[in-house]
N, C-alpha and C positions, 0 to 999 in steps of 0.2 A: 629773616635769615633762617633757612631750613636746618633743623637740628635732627640728628639721628636718622638721616636718610642714607641708607646704605644698601648694598646688594643689587642684584639685577632685577629690574622691574618687568622686563620682557614684554612691554606693551600690553599688559593685562591688569585687571583689577586684583585686589588682594585675594579674594576667594578663588578666582581663576588661576592665579599664580600659585597659590598653595596647593590646589588640586593638581596642577601640572607637575609641580615638584614631587608631590607624593606619588603620583603615577609613575613618573620617570625613575625615581629611586627604587620603587617596587620592581619595575621592569629591569633595572640594572642588576638588582639582586637575583631576579629570576633567571635572566639570560646570561649574566656576568659580562655582557658586552652589548652596547647599544650604539646606534648611529644617530646623531642629532646635530643641532647647530652648536657653534662654539659657545655662545652666550648661555644657552640652556645647560650645556655640559659643565661650564664653570659655576653656574648657579647651584647645581645639585652636588657637585663634587665634595665640597666641605661637609655637607649634611650627611652624605653617604659614609664618608670616612669617620665622622663622629659617631654614627650608629654602630659601625664595626668596633670602634674603640670602646663604646659603652658595653657591648656584648663581651669583649675581652676582659674588661674590668670586672664585670659581673661574675664571669667564670673564675677569674683569678682570686676574687675575694673569698670564695668558698662559703659565703653566707647565703643560705637558701632564700631568706627574706629579701635580700638585695637582688637576687636573680629574678624573683617574682616581680619585684618593683620595676626592674629594668625591662622585663618582658612586657609588662603592662604599658610602660611608657613608650616603648618602640611599637607596640601594637596599635597605639593611638596615632602614630606617625606614619604607618605604612598601610597600604590597602589590603594586604593579604596576611592572615595569621600564619600561613605556611612560610612566608618569607622571614618572619620573626623566628620561627623554629630553625630555619636554614641559617640565620645569622648566628644563633647560639650553637648549633650542632655542626655547621660546616665552616663558616668564615672565622669565627673566634678561634677555634683550634688551628686553622690554617695559618692565620696571621699572628699566632701567639708570640713568636720570637721577633716579629717585625715591629719596629718602633713607630711606624706611621707610613704614609704614602702608599695607600692600598689601591689607588687608581692611577691610570695613565691615560693620556689623551694623544691620539694620533690625528694630525690634520690631513683631511682628504682633498681640500680645495673648495672652490666655490660651487654652489648649487646652480643648476642651469636657470631655473625660473627667476630667482631674485638675487642671485650672487651672494647668498649668505654662506659664510665659511662653514663647511660641514666637517665634523670630527667623529672619531670613534672613541667612546669612553668605555674603558674596560677595567676589570679588576686584574691586578698583577698576580702572577703565580696561579692563574686559573687552570683548571683541568680542561684541556682541549678535547672535545668529543670527536669521534671519527668523522662525523658528517661535516665538521667545521674545518677539516684539513684539506679541503678541495683546492685545486690550483686557482680557482677564481677568487676565493676569499683570501688566500694567503698572498697572492700576487699583488693585491691592492693595499695590503696592510703595512708592509715595511718599505722604507725608502729604497733599500738596496734591491728588493725584488721589483719595485716599480721601475727603477732604472734599468734593470736587466730586461724586463718585458718591453720597455721602450726601445732598447737596443735590438731586441729580436724583431720588433715591428719594423724598425728602420732597415734591418738586413732583408726582411721579407719584401720590402718595397723597392729595393734596388733591382733594376731590370738588367738582364744581360743584353749586350749589344747584338743587333740583328745582323745576320749574315747577308751578303749581297744577294739580292733577289728575293729575300724572305719578306713576307707581308705580315701584318699584325693579326690577320685572321687565321694563320696556320699554327 
């Protein structure tokens, strides 16, 4: 009987799985939004939210020794020391009043190659830079905008009836 078997194994060995999670969490904190498969997103979501909670608790305690301890702990779990700095300087104050739920998952649909369900994992209440507000990225992110773009495509595909004697070449 298998005991204490939990979490997403992702078809990898323990070392590969830990390296993948560490890299993906670092990228999530760096870019505040990543596109990945649903299984990978669900496997890192809890750990990322827990790291933000630890940074919040460290700042709320006011104890410098606890902050140093938490910085060292998170530095061991992330690839980039700059992301630990960003956790304490940007994310902890941003989510200070929020009791939890720092990430959201948008489903994008199946990937062409292997039909794996693709999702966007992003931090809520993130600052949207000017380059990220292009029509191409925003049209695919919300269900309402996807429906609207689908309606536009349908309207563009409707052809007008031909007049008598008119050919398709003209």
